[in-house]
PyMOL Python script that loads the backbone (N, CA, C, O; Angstrom):
from pymol import cmd

cmd.read_pdbstr("""\
ATOM      1  N   UNK A   1      -0.900 -15.351   7.035  1.00  0.00           N
ATOM      2  CA  UNK A   1      -0.727 -14.043   6.416  1.00  0.00           C
ATOM      3  C   UNK A   1      -0.307 -14.123   4.974  1.00  0.00           C
ATOM      4  O   UNK A   1       0.570 -14.937   4.686  1.00  0.00           O
ATOM      5  N   UNK A   2      -0.807 -13.411   4.088  1.00  0.00           N
ATOM      6  CA  UNK A   2      -0.495 -13.436   2.663  1.00  0.00           C
ATOM      7  C   UNK A   2       0.854 -12.704   2.444  1.00  0.00           C
ATOM      8  O   UNK A   2       1.250 -11.804   3.185  1.00  0.00           O
ATOM      9  N   UNK A   3       1.523 -13.165   1.369  1.00  0.00           N
ATOM     10  CA  UNK A   3       2.738 -12.453   0.980  1.00  0.00           C
ATOM     11  C   UNK A   3       2.236 -11.361   0.017  1.00  0.00           C
ATOM     12  O   UNK A   3       1.091 -11.383  -0.433  1.00  0.00           O
ATOM     13  N   UNK A   4       3.124 -10.418  -0.277  1.00  0.00           N
ATOM     14  CA  UNK A   4       2.764  -9.349  -1.200  1.00  0.00           C
ATOM     15  C   UNK A   4       2.362  -9.887  -2.585  1.00  0.00           C
ATOM     16  O   UNK A   4       1.429  -9.389  -3.214  1.00  0.00           O
ATOM     17  N   UNK A   5       3.077 -10.892  -3.028  1.00  0.00           N
ATOM     18  CA  UNK A   5       2.806 -11.519  -4.290  1.00  0.00           C
ATOM     19  C   UNK A   5       1.323 -12.148  -4.273  1.00  0.00           C
ATOM     20  O   UNK A   5       0.521 -11.926  -5.179  1.00  0.00           O
ATOM     21  N   UNK A   6       1.046 -12.930  -3.189  1.00  0.00           N
ATOM     22  CA  UNK A   6      -0.269 -13.463  -3.109  1.00  0.00           C
ATOM     23  C   UNK A   6      -1.358 -12.400  -3.085  1.00  0.00           C
ATOM     24  O   UNK A   6      -2.429 -12.581  -3.665  1.00  0.00           O
ATOM     25  N   UNK A   7      -1.083 -11.325  -2.428  1.00  0.00           N
ATOM     26  CA  UNK A   7      -2.037 -10.204  -2.320  1.00  0.00           C
ATOM     27  C   UNK A   7      -2.275  -9.574  -3.648  1.00  0.00           C
ATOM     28  O   UNK A   7      -3.424  -9.245  -3.943  1.00  0.00           O
ATOM     29  N   UNK A   8      -1.269  -9.373  -4.492  1.00  0.00           N
ATOM     30  CA  UNK A   8      -1.456  -8.811  -5.750  1.00  0.00           C
ATOM     31  C   UNK A   8      -2.247  -9.795  -6.658  1.00  0.00           C
ATOM     32  O   UNK A   8      -3.107  -9.360  -7.423  1.00  0.00           O
ATOM     33  N   UNK A   9      -1.965 -11.086  -6.579  1.00  0.00           N
ATOM     34  CA  UNK A   9      -2.752 -12.093  -7.282  1.00  0.00           C
ATOM     35  C   UNK A   9      -4.209 -12.055  -6.866  1.00  0.00           C
ATOM     36  O   UNK A   9      -5.098 -12.153  -7.712  1.00  0.00           O
ATOM     37  N   UNK A  10      -4.471 -11.914  -5.556  1.00  0.00           N
ATOM     38  CA  UNK A  10      -5.831 -11.783  -5.109  1.00  0.00           C
ATOM     39  C   UNK A  10      -6.531 -10.615  -5.658  1.00  0.00           C
ATOM     40  O   UNK A  10      -7.679 -10.722  -6.089  1.00  0.00           O
ATOM     41  N   UNK A  11      -5.853  -9.442  -5.663  1.00  0.00           N
ATOM     42  CA  UNK A  11      -6.420  -8.264  -6.185  1.00  0.00           C
ATOM     43  C   UNK A  11      -6.738  -8.362  -7.700  1.00  0.00           C
ATOM     44  O   UNK A  11      -7.767  -7.893  -8.187  1.00  0.00           O
ATOM     45  N   UNK A  12      -5.777  -9.005  -8.410  1.00  0.00           N
ATOM     46  CA  UNK A  12      -5.983  -9.241  -9.811  1.00  0.00           C
ATOM     47  C   UNK A  12      -7.179 -10.146 -10.080  1.00  0.00           C
ATOM     48  O   UNK A  12      -7.914  -9.941 -11.046  1.00  0.00           O
ATOM     49  N   UNK A  13      -7.377 -11.164  -9.208  1.00  0.00           N
ATOM     50  CA  UNK A  13      -8.576 -12.004  -9.364  1.00  0.00           C
ATOM     51  C   UNK A  13      -9.946 -11.290  -9.061  1.00  0.00           C
ATOM     52  O   UNK A  13     -11.022 -11.745  -9.449  1.00  0.00           O
ATOM     53  N   UNK A  14      -9.812 -10.151  -8.344  1.00  0.00           N
ATOM     54  CA  UNK A  14     -10.938  -9.302  -8.034  1.00  0.00           C
ATOM     55  C   UNK A  14     -11.201  -8.157  -9.076  1.00  0.00           C
ATOM     56  O   UNK A  14     -12.128  -7.356  -8.959  1.00  0.00           O
ATOM     57  N   UNK A  15     -10.295  -8.157 -10.106  1.00  0.00           N
ATOM     58  CA  UNK A  15     -10.449  -7.208 -11.210  1.00  0.00           C
ATOM     59  C   UNK A  15      -9.548  -5.984 -11.224  1.00  0.00           C
ATOM     60  O   UNK A  15      -9.680  -5.127 -12.099  1.00  0.00           O
ATOM     61  N   UNK A  16      -8.616  -5.890 -10.244  1.00  0.00           N
ATOM     62  CA  UNK A  16      -7.698  -4.849 -10.169  1.00  0.00           C
ATOM     63  C   UNK A  16      -6.488  -5.313 -11.029  1.00  0.00           C
ATOM     64  O   UNK A  16      -5.712  -6.158 -10.581  1.00  0.00           O
ATOM     65  N   UNK A  17      -6.328  -4.779 -12.227  1.00  0.00           N
ATOM     66  CA  UNK A  17      -5.271  -5.154 -13.042  1.00  0.00           C
ATOM     67  C   UNK A  17      -4.073  -4.168 -12.975  1.00  0.00           C
ATOM     68  O   UNK A  17      -4.204  -2.971 -13.232  1.00  0.00           O
ATOM     69  N   UNK A  18      -2.928  -4.724 -12.625  1.00  0.00           N
ATOM     70  CA  UNK A  18      -1.745  -3.935 -12.492  1.00  0.00           C
ATOM     71  C   UNK A  18      -0.812  -4.288 -13.668  1.00  0.00           C
ATOM     72  O   UNK A  18      -0.563  -5.470 -13.909  1.00  0.00           O
ATOM     73  N   UNK A  19      -0.300  -3.304 -14.393  1.00  0.00           N
ATOM     74  CA  UNK A  19       0.666  -3.463 -15.363  1.00  0.00           C
ATOM     75  C   UNK A  19       1.997  -3.846 -14.786  1.00  0.00           C
ATOM     76  O   UNK A  19       2.205  -3.808 -13.573  1.00  0.00           O
ATOM     77  N   UNK A  20       2.883  -4.209 -15.652  1.00  0.00           N
ATOM     78  CA  UNK A  20       4.242  -4.634 -15.230  1.00  0.00           C
ATOM     79  C   UNK A  20       4.959  -3.435 -14.517  1.00  0.00           C
ATOM     80  O   UNK A  20       5.681  -3.601 -13.534  1.00  0.00           O
ATOM     81  N   UNK A  21       4.699  -2.191 -15.098  1.00  0.00           N
ATOM     82  CA  UNK A  21       5.284  -1.021 -14.439  1.00  0.00           C
ATOM     83  C   UNK A  21       4.764  -0.772 -13.008  1.00  0.00           C
ATOM     84  O   UNK A  21       5.502  -0.343 -12.122  1.00  0.00           O
ATOM     85  N   UNK A  22       3.504  -1.050 -12.829  1.00  0.00           N
ATOM     86  CA  UNK A  22       2.934  -0.873 -11.477  1.00  0.00           C
ATOM     87  C   UNK A  22       3.484  -1.902 -10.510  1.00  0.00           C
ATOM     88  O   UNK A  22       3.871  -1.577  -9.387  1.00  0.00           O
ATOM     89  N   UNK A  23       3.512  -3.143 -10.959  1.00  0.00           N
ATOM     90  CA  UNK A  23       4.063  -4.131 -10.110  1.00  0.00           C
ATOM     91  C   UNK A  23       5.525  -3.868  -9.770  1.00  0.00           C
ATOM     92  O   UNK A  23       5.948  -4.078  -8.634  1.00  0.00           O
ATOM     93  N   UNK A  24       6.291  -3.413 -10.745  1.00  0.00           N
ATOM     94  CA  UNK A  24       7.691  -3.072 -10.496  1.00  0.00           C
ATOM     95  C   UNK A  24       7.767  -1.918  -9.491  1.00  0.00           C
ATOM     96  O   UNK A  24       8.613  -1.901  -8.596  1.00  0.00           O
ATOM     97  N   UNK A  25       6.887  -0.988  -9.663  1.00  0.00           N
ATOM     98  CA  UNK A  25       6.907   0.128  -8.791  1.00  0.00           C
ATOM     99  C   UNK A  25       6.511  -0.212  -7.344  1.00  0.00           C
ATOM    100  O   UNK A  25       7.030   0.373  -6.393  1.00  0.00           O
ATOM    101  N   UNK A  26       5.586  -1.165  -7.197  1.00  0.00           N
ATOM    102  CA  UNK A  26       5.255  -1.698  -5.864  1.00  0.00           C
ATOM    103  C   UNK A  26       6.458  -2.276  -5.181  1.00  0.00           C
ATOM    104  O   UNK A  26       6.766  -1.936  -4.039  1.00  0.00           O
ATOM    105  N   UNK A  27       7.138  -3.151  -5.882  1.00  0.00           N
ATOM    106  CA  UNK A  27       8.367  -3.755  -5.270  1.00  0.00           C
ATOM    107  C   UNK A  27       9.505  -2.748  -5.067  1.00  0.00           C
ATOM    108  O   UNK A  27      10.264  -2.856  -4.104  1.00  0.00           O
ATOM    109  N   UNK A  28       9.622  -1.792  -5.954  1.00  0.00           N
ATOM    110  CA  UNK A  28      10.587  -0.761  -5.857  1.00  0.00           C
ATOM    111  C   UNK A  28      10.321   0.091  -4.606  1.00  0.00           C
ATOM    112  O   UNK A  28      11.255   0.409  -3.869  1.00  0.00           O
ATOM    113  N   UNK A  29       9.073   0.457  -4.366  1.00  0.00           N
ATOM    114  CA  UNK A  29       8.681   1.279  -3.152  1.00  0.00           C
ATOM    115  C   UNK A  29       8.895   0.473  -1.881  1.00  0.00           C
ATOM    116  O   UNK A  29       9.304   1.018  -0.856  1.00  0.00           O
ATOM    117  N   UNK A  30       8.626  -0.793  -1.947  1.00  0.00           N
ATOM    118  CA  UNK A  30       8.842  -1.689  -0.744  1.00  0.00           C
ATOM    119  C   UNK A  30      10.285  -1.702  -0.399  1.00  0.00           C
ATOM    120  O   UNK A  30      10.652  -1.527   0.763  1.00  0.00           O
ATOM    121  N   UNK A  31      11.163  -1.916  -1.435  1.00  0.00           N
ATOM    122  CA  UNK A  31      12.611  -1.968  -1.188  1.00  0.00           C
ATOM    123  C   UNK A  31      13.175  -0.584  -0.766  1.00  0.00           C
ATOM    124  O   UNK A  31      14.021  -0.496   0.123  1.00  0.00           O
ATOM    125  N   UNK A  32      12.713   0.435  -1.389  1.00  0.00           N
ATOM    126  CA  UNK A  32      13.181   1.778  -1.104  1.00  0.00           C
ATOM    127  C   UNK A  32      12.896   2.197   0.309  1.00  0.00           C
ATOM    128  O   UNK A  32      13.706   2.913   0.896  1.00  0.00           O
ATOM    129  N   UNK A  33      11.779   1.788   0.894  1.00  0.00           N
ATOM    130  CA  UNK A  33      11.433   2.212   2.194  1.00  0.00           C
ATOM    131  C   UNK A  33      11.706   1.102   3.320  1.00  0.00           C
ATOM    132  O   UNK A  33      11.522   1.297   4.521  1.00  0.00           O
ATOM    133  N   UNK A  34      12.176  -0.096   2.750  1.00  0.00           N
ATOM    134  CA  UNK A  34      12.457  -1.231   3.609  1.00  0.00           C
ATOM    135  C   UNK A  34      11.115  -1.612   4.380  1.00  0.00           C
ATOM    136  O   UNK A  34      11.153  -1.969   5.557  1.00  0.00           O
ATOM    137  N   UNK A  35      10.007  -1.524   3.709  1.00  0.00           N
ATOM    138  CA  UNK A  35       8.732  -1.883   4.335  1.00  0.00           C
ATOM    139  C   UNK A  35       8.518  -3.293   4.260  1.00  0.00           C
ATOM    140  O   UNK A  35       9.066  -3.989   3.405  1.00  0.00           O
ATOM    141  N   UNK A  36       7.652  -3.784   5.225  1.00  0.00           N
ATOM    142  CA  UNK A  36       7.235  -5.211   5.261  1.00  0.00           C
ATOM    143  C   UNK A  36       6.146  -5.457   4.236  1.00  0.00           C
ATOM    144  O   UNK A  36       5.527  -4.514   3.742  1.00  0.00           O
ATOM    145  N   UNK A  37       5.915  -6.692   3.921  1.00  0.00           N
ATOM    146  CA  UNK A  37       4.801  -7.088   3.050  1.00  0.00           C
ATOM    147  C   UNK A  37       3.513  -6.479   3.622  1.00  0.00           C
ATOM    148  O   UNK A  37       2.740  -5.860   2.891  1.00  0.00           O
ATOM    149  N   UNK A  38       3.290  -6.650   4.900  1.00  0.00           N
ATOM    150  CA  UNK A  38       1.999  -6.221   5.550  1.00  0.00           C
ATOM    151  C   UNK A  38       1.754  -4.693   5.270  1.00  0.00           C
ATOM    152  O   UNK A  38       0.670  -4.285   4.851  1.00  0.00           O
ATOM    153  N   UNK A  39       2.805  -3.891   5.521  1.00  0.00           N
ATOM    154  CA  UNK A  39       2.696  -2.499   5.336  1.00  0.00           C
ATOM    155  C   UNK A  39       2.508  -2.117   3.854  1.00  0.00           C
ATOM    156  O   UNK A  39       1.730  -1.219   3.530  1.00  0.00           O
ATOM    157  N   UNK A  40       3.228  -2.809   2.968  1.00  0.00           N
ATOM    158  CA  UNK A  40       3.072  -2.621   1.532  1.00  0.00           C
ATOM    159  C   UNK A  40       1.643  -2.877   1.098  1.00  0.00           C
ATOM    160  O   UNK A  40       1.065  -2.127   0.311  1.00  0.00           O
ATOM    161  N   UNK A  41       1.079  -3.973   1.638  1.00  0.00           N
ATOM    162  CA  UNK A  41      -0.318  -4.281   1.258  1.00  0.00           C
ATOM    163  C   UNK A  41      -1.316  -3.254   1.767  1.00  0.00           C
ATOM    164  O   UNK A  41      -2.308  -2.936   1.110  1.00  0.00           O
ATOM    165  N   UNK A  42      -1.012  -2.728   3.003  1.00  0.00           N
ATOM    166  CA  UNK A  42      -1.859  -1.666   3.532  1.00  0.00           C
ATOM    167  C   UNK A  42      -1.814  -0.375   2.693  1.00  0.00           C
ATOM    168  O   UNK A  42      -2.800   0.325   2.463  1.00  0.00           O
ATOM    169  N   UNK A  43      -0.529  -0.129   2.250  1.00  0.00           N
ATOM    170  CA  UNK A  43      -0.416   1.137   1.407  1.00  0.00           C
ATOM    171  C   UNK A  43      -1.084   0.894   0.018  1.00  0.00           C
ATOM    172  O   UNK A  43      -1.636   1.834  -0.554  1.00  0.00           O
ATOM    173  N   UNK A  44      -1.045  -0.266  -0.493  1.00  0.00           N
ATOM    174  CA  UNK A  44      -1.775  -0.517  -1.712  1.00  0.00           C
ATOM    175  C   UNK A  44      -3.296  -0.336  -1.595  1.00  0.00           C
ATOM    176  O   UNK A  44      -3.972   0.298  -2.405  1.00  0.00           O
ATOM    177  N   UNK A  45      -3.755  -0.947  -0.521  1.00  0.00           N
ATOM    178  CA  UNK A  45      -5.221  -0.936  -0.214  1.00  0.00           C
ATOM    179  C   UNK A  45      -5.672   0.542  -0.039  1.00  0.00           C
ATOM    180  O   UNK A  45      -6.656   0.969  -0.642  1.00  0.00           O
ATOM    181  N   UNK A  46      -4.918   1.329   0.815  1.00  0.00           N
ATOM    182  CA  UNK A  46      -5.277   2.718   1.036  1.00  0.00           C
ATOM    183  C   UNK A  46      -5.201   3.514  -0.274  1.00  0.00           C
ATOM    184  O   UNK A  46      -6.043   4.372  -0.537  1.00  0.00           O
ATOM    185  N   UNK A  47      -4.158   3.212  -1.109  1.00  0.00           N
ATOM    186  CA  UNK A  47      -4.013   3.949  -2.431  1.00  0.00           C
ATOM    187  C   UNK A  47      -5.193   3.712  -3.287  1.00  0.00           C
ATOM    188  O   UNK A  47      -5.734   4.648  -3.875  1.00  0.00           O
ATOM    189  N   UNK A  48      -5.632   2.432  -3.382  1.00  0.00           N
ATOM    190  CA  UNK A  48      -6.785   2.080  -4.170  1.00  0.00           C
ATOM    191  C   UNK A  48      -8.076   2.744  -3.669  1.00  0.00           C
ATOM    192  O   UNK A  48      -8.862   3.247  -4.471  1.00  0.00           O
ATOM    193  N   UNK A  49      -8.299   2.746  -2.332  1.00  0.00           N
ATOM    194  CA  UNK A  49      -9.451   3.297  -1.736  1.00  0.00           C
ATOM    195  C   UNK A  49      -9.520   4.817  -1.945  1.00  0.00           C
ATOM    196  O   UNK A  49     -10.569   5.374  -2.267  1.00  0.00           O
ATOM    197  N   UNK A  50      -8.360   5.467  -1.748  1.00  0.00           N
ATOM    198  CA  UNK A  50      -8.329   6.956  -1.797  1.00  0.00           C
ATOM    199  C   UNK A  50      -8.309   7.463  -3.188  1.00  0.00           C
ATOM    200  O   UNK A  50      -9.079   8.354  -3.548  1.00  0.00           O
ATOM    201  N   UNK A  51      -7.429   6.904  -3.989  1.00  0.00           N
ATOM    202  CA  UNK A  51      -7.141   7.392  -5.368  1.00  0.00           C
ATOM    203  C   UNK A  51      -8.119   6.720  -6.368  1.00  0.00           C
ATOM    204  O   UNK A  51      -8.235   7.217  -7.488  1.00  0.00           O
ATOM    205  N   UNK A  52      -8.779   5.693  -6.047  1.00  0.00           N
ATOM    206  CA  UNK A  52      -9.628   4.843  -6.955  1.00  0.00           C
ATOM    207  C   UNK A  52      -8.934   4.231  -8.130  1.00  0.00           C
ATOM    208  O   UNK A  52      -9.541   3.838  -9.127  1.00  0.00           O
ATOM    209  N   UNK A  53      -7.672   4.168  -7.978  1.00  0.00           N
ATOM    210  CA  UNK A  53      -6.776   3.513  -8.991  1.00  0.00           C
ATOM    211  C   UNK A  53      -5.387   3.393  -8.335  1.00  0.00           C
ATOM    212  O   UNK A  53      -5.173   3.940  -7.253  1.00  0.00           O
ATOM    213  N   UNK A  54      -4.495   2.724  -8.941  1.00  0.00           N
ATOM    214  CA  UNK A  54      -3.094   2.604  -8.403  1.00  0.00           C
ATOM    215  C   UNK A  54      -2.352   3.827  -8.882  1.00  0.00           C
ATOM    216  O   UNK A  54      -2.336   4.135 -10.074  1.00  0.00           O
ATOM    217  N   UNK A  55      -1.714   4.547  -7.909  1.00  0.00           N
ATOM    218  CA  UNK A  55      -0.900   5.707  -8.206  1.00  0.00           C
ATOM    219  C   UNK A  55       0.374   5.375  -7.519  1.00  0.00           C
ATOM    220  O   UNK A  55       0.412   5.291  -6.291  1.00  0.00           O
ATOM    221  N   UNK A  56       1.373   5.192  -8.233  1.00  0.00           N
ATOM    222  CA  UNK A  56       2.705   4.788  -7.707  1.00  0.00           C
ATOM    223  C   UNK A  56       3.268   5.788  -6.772  1.00  0.00           C
ATOM    224  O   UNK A  56       3.686   5.398  -5.682  1.00  0.00           O
ATOM    225  N   UNK A  57       3.321   7.113  -7.113  1.00  0.00           N
ATOM    226  CA  UNK A  57       3.875   8.105  -6.179  1.00  0.00           C
ATOM    227  C   UNK A  57       3.121   8.257  -4.938  1.00  0.00           C
ATOM    228  O   UNK A  57       3.714   8.512  -3.890  1.00  0.00           O
ATOM    229  N   UNK A  58       1.747   8.106  -4.991  1.00  0.00           N
ATOM    230  CA  UNK A  58       0.944   8.213  -3.803  1.00  0.00           C
ATOM    231  C   UNK A  58       1.286   6.974  -2.883  1.00  0.00           C
ATOM    232  O   UNK A  58       1.444   7.105  -1.669  1.00  0.00           O
ATOM    233  N   UNK A  59       1.382   5.847  -3.492  1.00  0.00           N
ATOM    234  CA  UNK A  59       1.704   4.591  -2.788  1.00  0.00           C
ATOM    235  C   UNK A  59       3.014   4.741  -2.023  1.00  0.00           C
ATOM    236  O   UNK A  59       3.089   4.415  -0.839  1.00  0.00           O
ATOM    237  N   UNK A  60       4.036   5.233  -2.700  1.00  0.00           N
ATOM    238  CA  UNK A  60       5.291   5.343  -2.081  1.00  0.00           C
ATOM    239  C   UNK A  60       5.348   6.377  -0.897  1.00  0.00           C
ATOM    240  O   UNK A  60       5.982   6.203   0.143  1.00  0.00           O
ATOM    241  N   UNK A  61       4.602   7.461  -1.206  1.00  0.00           N
ATOM    242  CA  UNK A  61       4.394   8.452  -0.073  1.00  0.00           C
ATOM    243  C   UNK A  61       3.701   7.798   1.204  1.00  0.00           C
ATOM    244  O   UNK A  61       4.067   8.072   2.347  1.00  0.00           O
ATOM    245  N   UNK A  62       2.748   6.980   0.935  1.00  0.00           N
ATOM    246  CA  UNK A  62       2.085   6.325   2.032  1.00  0.00           C
ATOM    247  C   UNK A  62       3.102   5.436   2.722  1.00  0.00           C
ATOM    248  O   UNK A  62       3.214   5.497   3.946  1.00  0.00           O
ATOM    249  N   UNK A  63       3.876   4.584   1.973  1.00  0.00           N
ATOM    250  CA  UNK A  63       4.874   3.700   2.594  1.00  0.00           C
ATOM    251  C   UNK A  63       5.851   4.529   3.366  1.00  0.00           C
ATOM    252  O   UNK A  63       6.201   4.155   4.485  1.00  0.00           O
ATOM    253  N   UNK A  64       6.316   5.639   2.833  1.00  0.00           N
ATOM    254  CA  UNK A  64       7.287   6.420   3.588  1.00  0.00           C
ATOM    255  C   UNK A  64       6.747   6.987   4.890  1.00  0.00           C
ATOM    256  O   UNK A  64       7.467   7.075   5.884  1.00  0.00           O
ATOM    257  N   UNK A  65       5.413   7.389   4.878  1.00  0.00           N
ATOM    258  CA  UNK A  65       4.738   7.864   6.057  1.00  0.00           C
ATOM    259  C   UNK A  65       4.522   6.748   7.088  1.00  0.00           C
ATOM    260  O   UNK A  65       4.656   6.963   8.292  1.00  0.00           O
ATOM    261  N   UNK A  66       4.200   5.610   6.612  1.00  0.00           N
ATOM    262  CA  UNK A  66       3.974   4.497   7.508  1.00  0.00           C
ATOM    263  C   UNK A  66       5.204   4.036   8.157  1.00  0.00           C
ATOM    264  O   UNK A  66       5.196   3.775   9.360  1.00  0.00           O
ATOM    265  N   UNK A  67       6.318   3.910   7.404  1.00  0.00           N
ATOM    266  CA  UNK A  67       7.550   3.511   7.939  1.00  0.00           C
ATOM    267  C   UNK A  67       8.199   4.540   8.857  1.00  0.00           C
ATOM    268  O   UNK A  67       8.817   4.197   9.865  1.00  0.00           O
ATOM    269  N   UNK A  68       8.046   5.785   8.492  1.00  0.00           N
ATOM    270  CA  UNK A  68       8.570   6.881   9.378  1.00  0.00           C
ATOM    271  C   UNK A  68       7.885   6.932  10.723  1.00  0.00           C
ATOM    272  O   UNK A  68       8.501   7.271  11.734  1.00  0.00           O
ATOM    273  N   UNK A  69       6.592   6.590  10.731  1.00  0.00           N
ATOM    274  CA  UNK A  69       5.777   6.569  12.004  1.00  0.00           C
ATOM    275  C   UNK A  69       5.720   5.293  12.650  1.00  0.00           C
ATOM    276  O   UNK A  69       4.938   5.098  13.579  1.00  0.00           O
ATOM    277  N   UNK A  70       6.553   4.349  12.190  1.00  0.00           N
ATOM    278  CA  UNK A  70       6.731   3.005  12.819  1.00  0.00           C
ATOM    279  C   UNK A  70       5.411   2.232  12.882  1.00  0.00           C
ATOM    280  O   UNK A  70       5.114   1.547  13.862  1.00  0.00           O
ATOM    281  N   UNK A  71       4.618   2.366  11.791  1.00  0.00           N
ATOM    282  CA  UNK A  71       3.347   1.603  11.644  1.00  0.00           C
ATOM    283  C   UNK A  71       3.758   0.225  11.143  1.00  0.00           C
ATOM    284  O   UNK A  71       4.573   0.086  10.231  1.00  0.00           O
ATOM    285  N   UNK A  72       3.155  -0.810  11.785  1.00  0.00           N
ATOM    286  CA  UNK A  72       3.532  -2.206  11.481  1.00  0.00           C
ATOM    287  C   UNK A  72       2.422  -2.996  10.992  1.00  0.00           C
ATOM    288  O   UNK A  72       2.642  -4.063  10.419  1.00  0.00           O
ATOM    289  N   UNK A  73       1.170  -2.533  11.183  1.00  0.00           N
ATOM    290  CA  UNK A  73      -0.026  -3.344  10.734  1.00  0.00           C
ATOM    291  C   UNK A  73      -0.993  -2.586   9.900  1.00  0.00           C
ATOM    292  O   UNK A  73      -1.004  -1.356   9.915  1.00  0.00           O
ATOM    293  N   UNK A  74      -1.787  -3.279   9.187  1.00  0.00           N
ATOM    294  CA  UNK A  74      -2.840  -2.599   8.433  1.00  0.00           C
ATOM    295  C   UNK A  74      -3.784  -1.825   9.372  1.00  0.00           C
ATOM    296  O   UNK A  74      -4.179  -0.711   9.025  1.00  0.00           O
ATOM    297  N   UNK A  75      -4.150  -2.348  10.508  1.00  0.00           N
ATOM    298  CA  UNK A  75      -5.004  -1.718  11.475  1.00  0.00           C
ATOM    299  C   UNK A  75      -4.386  -0.369  11.939  1.00  0.00           C
ATOM    300  O   UNK A  75      -5.066   0.653  12.027  1.00  0.00           O
ATOM    301  N   UNK A  76      -3.111  -0.420  12.220  1.00  0.00           N
ATOM    302  CA  UNK A  76      -2.434   0.814  12.623  1.00  0.00           C
ATOM    303  C   UNK A  76      -2.392   1.820  11.471  1.00  0.00           C
ATOM    304  O   UNK A  76      -2.492   3.028  11.685  1.00  0.00           O
ATOM    305  N   UNK A  77      -2.246   1.321  10.286  1.00  0.00           N
ATOM    306  CA  UNK A  77      -2.161   2.285   9.168  1.00  0.00           C
ATOM    307  C   UNK A  77      -3.532   3.057   8.914  1.00  0.00           C
ATOM    308  O   UNK A  77      -3.571   4.262   8.663  1.00  0.00           O
ATOM    309  N   UNK A  78      -4.594   2.277   9.000  1.00  0.00           N
ATOM    310  CA  UNK A  78      -5.915   2.811   8.870  1.00  0.00           C
ATOM    311  C   UNK A  78      -6.181   3.813  10.051  1.00  0.00           C
ATOM    312  O   UNK A  78      -6.663   4.929   9.852  1.00  0.00           O
ATOM    313  N   UNK A  79      -5.856   3.369  11.222  1.00  0.00           N
ATOM    314  CA  UNK A  79      -6.078   4.241  12.390  1.00  0.00           C
ATOM    315  C   UNK A  79      -5.292   5.553  12.273  1.00  0.00           C
ATOM    316  O   UNK A  79      -5.815   6.611  12.624  1.00  0.00           O
ATOM    317  N   UNK A  80      -4.053   5.501  11.789  1.00  0.00           N
ATOM    318  CA  UNK A  80      -3.233   6.691  11.633  1.00  0.00           C
ATOM    319  C   UNK A  80      -3.812   7.613  10.603  1.00  0.00           C
ATOM    320  O   UNK A  80      -3.814   8.830  10.784  1.00  0.00           O
ATOM    321  N   UNK A  81      -4.283   7.077   9.568  1.00  0.00           N
ATOM    322  CA  UNK A  81      -4.849   7.921   8.433  1.00  0.00           C
ATOM    323  C   UNK A  81      -6.169   8.578   9.042  1.00  0.00           C
ATOM    324  O   UNK A  81      -6.356   9.783   8.880  1.00  0.00           O
ATOM    325  N   UNK A  82      -6.981   7.884   9.661  1.00  0.00           N
ATOM    326  CA  UNK A  82      -8.277   8.368  10.225  1.00  0.00           C
ATOM    327  C   UNK A  82      -8.015   9.324  11.304  1.00  0.00           C
ATOM    328  O   UNK A  82      -8.594  10.410  11.321  1.00  0.00           O
ATOM    329  N   UNK A  83      -7.128   8.960  12.254  1.00  0.00           N
ATOM    330  CA  UNK A  83      -6.893   9.807  13.411  1.00  0.00           C
ATOM    331  C   UNK A  83      -6.332  11.187  13.036  1.00  0.00           C
ATOM    332  O   UNK A  83      -6.670  12.212  13.629  1.00  0.00           O
ATOM    333  N   UNK A  84      -5.468  11.159  12.032  1.00  0.00           N
ATOM    334  CA  UNK A  84      -4.801  12.446  11.546  1.00  0.00           C
ATOM    335  C   UNK A  84      -5.625  13.125  10.469  1.00  0.00           C
ATOM    336  O   UNK A  84      -5.246  14.177   9.953  1.00  0.00           O
ATOM    337  N   UNK A  85      -6.770  12.508  10.131  1.00  0.00           N
ATOM    338  CA  UNK A  85      -7.646  13.100   9.150  1.00  0.00           C
ATOM    339  C   UNK A  85      -6.946  13.406   7.781  1.00  0.00           C
ATOM    340  O   UNK A  85      -7.203  14.426   7.141  1.00  0.00           O
ATOM    341  N   UNK A  86      -6.127  12.543   7.409  1.00  0.00           N
ATOM    342  CA  UNK A  86      -5.260  12.711   6.231  1.00  0.00           C
ATOM    343  C   UNK A  86      -6.154  12.564   4.935  1.00  0.00           C
ATOM    344  O   UNK A  86      -6.109  13.402   4.033  1.00  0.00           O
ATOM    345  N   UNK A  87      -6.921  11.514   4.899  1.00  0.00           N
ATOM    346  CA  UNK A  87      -7.668  11.225   3.714  1.00  0.00           C
ATOM    347  C   UNK A  87      -8.992  10.538   4.172  1.00  0.00           C
ATOM    348  O   UNK A  87      -9.055   9.867   5.202  1.00  0.00           O
ATOM    349  N   UNK A  88     -10.012  10.748   3.359  1.00  0.00           N
ATOM    350  CA  UNK A  88     -11.308  10.087   3.732  1.00  0.00           C
ATOM    351  C   UNK A  88     -11.184   8.461   3.415  1.00  0.00           C
ATOM    352  O   UNK A  88     -10.845   8.077   2.295  1.00  0.00           O
ATOM    353  N   UNK A  89     -11.436   7.693   4.310  1.00  0.00           N
ATOM    354  CA  UNK A  89     -11.401   6.232   4.094  1.00  0.00           C
ATOM    355  C   UNK A  89     -12.766   5.636   4.399  1.00  0.00           C
ATOM    356  O   UNK A  89     -12.951   4.425   4.281  1.00  0.00           O
TER     357      UNK A  89
END
""", "prot")
cmd.dss("prot")
cmd.show_as("cartoon", "prot")
cmd.util.cbc("prot")
cmd.orient("prot")
């Protein structure tokens, strides 16, 4: 399994450029919600797919929703979003 740092480097290698403020916000949101790396990565992926860019407040909202609903994996996160028809994925 990748760490959050490895995942961000992977995304950057694919052309997703995150400024220092975005990276700081990613780690801030992770700490604020006490989310795991896996859930943080799922929230980043969903944010990019839904918003077509990184949106820090949207990312934190997803993290809060995932943590509140005891979602622990990317698969559970995607299922939760689709099952509740929250956003088109």
